[in-house]
N, C-alpha and C positions, 0 to 999 in steps of 0.2 A: 483226391485232392495231392496225396505224394507223386502218382503221378504228373501232374500240372506243374509242380513245385519242381519236379527233377527235369521236366522239360525248359522252366523257366532259365534253370542253373545251365541247362547244355547250350541253351541259345547265347546266354550272357558270356559261356565262356569262349564260344564259336565266335563271337563277335568283337571280343577284347580285342585281337588283333588288329582289324578294322580299326575302331577305336586309338589304338596306342599309334597306328600308322599317321592318324588324323591328326593325332596330339603333336605328331613329330613334323609333319607339314608346317603346322602354324606356328611352329616355334622358331623365334627371329632368329637369324643367323648372329653369327661372334661378329662383332666391328672390326674390323682388319685395323692393325696397326705395322706400318713398315720396321721392319727391324735396322738395326743399325748398320749403313754404307749397301742398305737398295730398297728400291720402294718398287712394289710391282704396279706396269701399266694395264691398263685397260679399253679397249677399245670404246670408245662412249656406245654402240649398240650394244654391245655386251653387257650393259646395266639397263639399258632401254633407255639411252638418252638418243633426242636427234643429231646426227652427226654434222649436217649441215647448218646448224644452229650454232654450235662449237665452234666449227669452221668460220661462223662470220663471226664469233666474239675473239677469235683467235685476230681476226684480221683486224679489226675495230680498235682492238690493244695496240696493236703494232704500228696503224696508220693514226694513231691518237698520241703518237709519244710527244710529251711536252716540249716547249719550245725553247726553253731555258737552258744555255750552254751544256755541253756535257764536261767540261774542266767545272769541277764541284768549286775549285777557287775561283776563279772569274765569275763563277754561277756566283759567288758569295759578295762580291764584290760590286755586284751589280743589285743586289738586293740587301739583307740584312747588315752589310759590310757599311752601308751608307748611314747606320744609324752613330749617335752618338759613342764612342768608345767600341767601333765596330768592327776593331781592326781581327783576324782572326789570328786564333790562341791553339790549336788543334791540330791536326792533319787534315788535309783535303784529298782527294785522290778523284782520279779522271772516272766517270760512268760509261757503262757498259750503255748495248740497246736497249731496246723496250722487251722486256722478259716476264714471263710470268709463269705460271703453273694453273690449272684447275683439278681440283681433288673432289672425288665424289665416291662417297661410302667408303672412303680411306685411301681410294685408286687414284693413281694419276691416270686421268683422260684425256689430259692436253698439256702440251709445254712450248714456249717459245722462247728464243732470243738464246742468253747465255746464261743458263739455270745455275751453272756451279761458279760464274764469277760474285767474288766477295767484295761488293758494290757498298757502300753508305746507305745505313736504314734511316737515316734523319732520325725523326721523331718516332717511327714505331720503336728506338731505341725505349723510350720513358714505360711503353708496356712490358718490357721485362725488368726496369726499375721498379715498377711497381708491383710485376711477381715476386722480385727480391725482399720488399718490405713486408709481399702476403707470407714469405717464407718464414721471415720474423715473427710475425703475427701466430701463424701456426704452430711456432716452437715456443712461442711465450718467453723471446727477446724481446717484445712489443706485447705489452698485457692487452691493453684496448687500442684503436685507432682513434678513440674519442678521448685518447689521455693527450693533456700538453707535448710536448717535445721537447718544452726546455730542460725538465728535469733527467731527461735518457740521454741528453747531449754534456760531456764536460768542456771545458777550454781544450782546444786545440791548436796544439804548437804546427804552425809553418813550417816546411822544409825548406831550407836555403834563403831565408833570412840572415842578415849580416851579423857577423859572429860576435862583432863588439856593437854594445849601446850606446850610442853618443849621447852627452850629456844633453842633446835640445828634445832627446825622447825620451825622459826620465819623467814618470808619472802617467805617460801613454803605454796601452794597453800592449803586452807583449804577445798574450793569445789571441787565437780568434775565439768570441764569443757569437754565437751565431741567434740565440734567442734571448739576451741582456736586455734590450729594450721594452718598456709598458707593455707595447704592442706585440712585439715578437714572442713575451711570455703566455700570451693566449690563445696562441696556434696550435693546433692538433694537428695528428697525422693524419686523419681524415680531411682537414682544409689543405695539406701540402699537397696529397692524393689528388684532389680533386680542381686543384689550382684556383684555390677563393680562400688562399690566407693573407695575400698583401704584404708577406713580409718585406721588411725594411732594412735597406744595406747595400755592401756591396760584396761582390766575394768572386775571386779570381779576376779582379779589375775593372770588373762589369757592374756600377750601380743597378739597385732593380728598376729604375725609371728609366735606364738607356734600353731597354730591349722595349721595339716596339712604342715607342715615346709618345706620349700625347702631343697634341698639337698646343701645349698650351707650357711654354717651358718655366714660366712663373712659378708653376705648379711641381716641378722637377722634384725641387728639393724640400718643401715645406707641405704639401699637401696634405689633409688631415685623414689619417689612416682610416678606412673602412674595417667596420668590426669582423676579425676574422669568420670565414663560411659564410659571409652575406654577398660579396660581391666576385664574380669568376673573370679571370684577367688569364689569359696563357702567356706566360711568361718564363724564359728559360734561366735566368739567374735562377728562382724559387725551386725550378725542377732541380738545378745544381745543389743547391740549401738540402734539397731532402737527399740527394746520393749520398751527401757530405754525412748528414746524419746517419743515413743508414747506414753507414763505413763503419761509423764510429761504434752505431750497436752491436756490427758483427763482428767488429774488430779484426776484419781481414778485408781485402778486395772483395768488392763486390763481383768482377769476374770469375772471382774463384768459386763464391757461391753459386753462382748461375749455372757452370758451368757442372758443379758436384751434386746439386740437388735436382736441376731443369733438364739442361742440353744431353749430359751423357744420359741420362735416363730415357730421354726420347730418343737416342740414337743418333743427337746432332753431330756432323763432321768436326774435325778438329783446326776446322780453317776459321771460324770465325774468329772474331775479336772485337773486344770492348775497349775502345780508350778515351782519356782525357786529355784535360790542357796540360800544355808543358810546363805551366804555372800553379799546376794543382795538386802540388805534393805534400803530405802531414808526414810525421812523426807517429809511428803509433804502437804501443808497445815496444818500441826500440828500433822500428822495423820503419823505414820509409816507402810508404803504401801514398800511390795514385789515387786521388778520387775523379771517378769515372764521369761523365758528361750525360746529360740525359737526351742528347741528340745532336745534330751536325749544325747549330746554328752561328757557332764561331769555330767551326769544326769539329774533328773529334765524333765521339760517338760510337755506334755499333756499326762495324763492316762483316755482312753476313751475303749469303748466299739463298737464290730463293725454295732451296730446296728444307733449308734450316728454317726460314721462314714458316713455311708450309707445316712442318712439325709443328711449331709451335702454335699456329692458325690451329691446326688438329689437337692439342693439348687442351686449347680455349673451348674446343667444340664440343668437347670430353668433359667438361668441365672442371678441368684438373685433375683427370684420371688419364693414365698409358697404360691400356693394356692390364686391367684388374688392381693398378698400383696408385693410390692418391697420390702424388707429385704436390699438388696444391688441393688445400680446400675446397671444396663444392659451397661451403659457406663464402671463402674469400672472393672466386669467379663470381656468386650473386651479388655481394657488395659492390668488385667493380664495374658492374652491370647496372646497378640501380643509379637513375638518372641525380646529376646533381640537382639541387632545388636552383641554384643559381643560372642553371645552364643546363636545360633539360637534354642536349644532346650529349652530354657527356657525363661519362663515371669518373672513373678512379683512370689517371693517366698510364696509357694514351688510348681509350677506350671509348670510341666514336658511337654513340649508340643512333638507334634511327626510332627513337621514341616519335610519336605521333606521323610515323614514314618519312620524317621530311627531311633527312641526310640523305638516303637512297629509297625515293618512294617507289622504285620497283618490287625493293625488297620486303620480307616480312617485317613486323615493328620490330622481331624481339632477334632479329638480326644485329650484328654490329661489325667495325670492323679496326683493327689497329692501322692508324695512318702516320704519315710522315711525309715530309716534304720532299716532294721529284716527281710525280707524285708517288710513295712506297706505301701499297695499300696489303693490309691480311683481313680479308673479307671474310665472316664468320657466321655460317649459318646452321645451328643444330635444326632447326625444323627440315630443311631439304639435306641436311648430310654433307653439307658443299664447303668446301674452303677454297677461296680464288686467292692466290699472288699476282698481282700488275706492279710492277716498275717502269718507273719512268713515265706513267699516262698523264696525259692532262687530265685535272682534277674534274672537269666539266663533264668527260667520258666515264667516269663510273658506274654514272649510274645506268649507261646505257650498255655497259659490259657486262654489269649484274644481271641486268633485265635480260639479255640473251642467252647467258648462261642460265637463269631459271626457266625459261621458253622451251632449253633443250631437255629439262627433267618430265616425261609423261608421268601424269597424275592417275 
């Protein structure tokens, strides 16, 4: 019996290195995160991808350039500039050629266009805005997204108001009160993030009704407000209300918050800029601060290159984690990617969800995209370890582009 036991023990020790080797082989490789100022490139075939399909995807993206003018100011006055009070009040810039990156398992497997060019990102900016709000929640500056915003925001002094207060203005408000109406007092942070607030008022010279106005002018001024949270409406005035509210909570410019806690941490370049409108200046703790815009609707917003957009996409794919460090809580990403009851294809701004595979039929349902006019897209697909940045592509070609990239991934 002792000999049998000794033999079994001997066999176990002899085989244990084999088991150890098998265990090592099945251990998942550590995810790759690009260091600052560099990003490793690999051939598609190095990662088991179909190279011809990737080439087809790139060719499609280039051939599907949007028909809108490359001059963003001209583009504005052909579109949003036609709205009431539609005059541009922020910076515009000439855009570049169709541009993009395909990131698989963290590595660059394809690129096209002017990947280092800092172009307007339009409403992809909104995803960065919701990120700085998420940071405020993670750090306890906002206790809960279900809190009403009103009690967080004091009266705001606008910089540049006339030094003298003429007699005819006596009795009229001298400070900006964002949430002083009965309806606005009911609005929560979650409502603003999901674009379901129906906030009423005027900010930076733009009335809420003037953005994508309804076809019933008689309702522009006196429409009964929808209960907060009940109706979705994509509205940049209300997005800018969130930006100003977040600035008030942070007590500092939002670009500084984004740079310190996100962009520097993910190794983004120093070339991106987040701007506001020429009249969007406030006095904050004795300092003159610009409240940034949430997009390029009237100019301004985020000016950024494709690599920095891809880094943000990779952070999104890893649920707020960057190389082992949690920059934005997984809980927040979970909330951001939860469908809005009033608009199931939308999470927090500007997470466009693929609920029921309606937005991108060829993509997994759990995939999502940060979307801005142009079209600017940062496609995020955790299931396939995939991030795709596509700039200045016709929106109708987004699904075809994603489809070709997914076809290149062998299962």
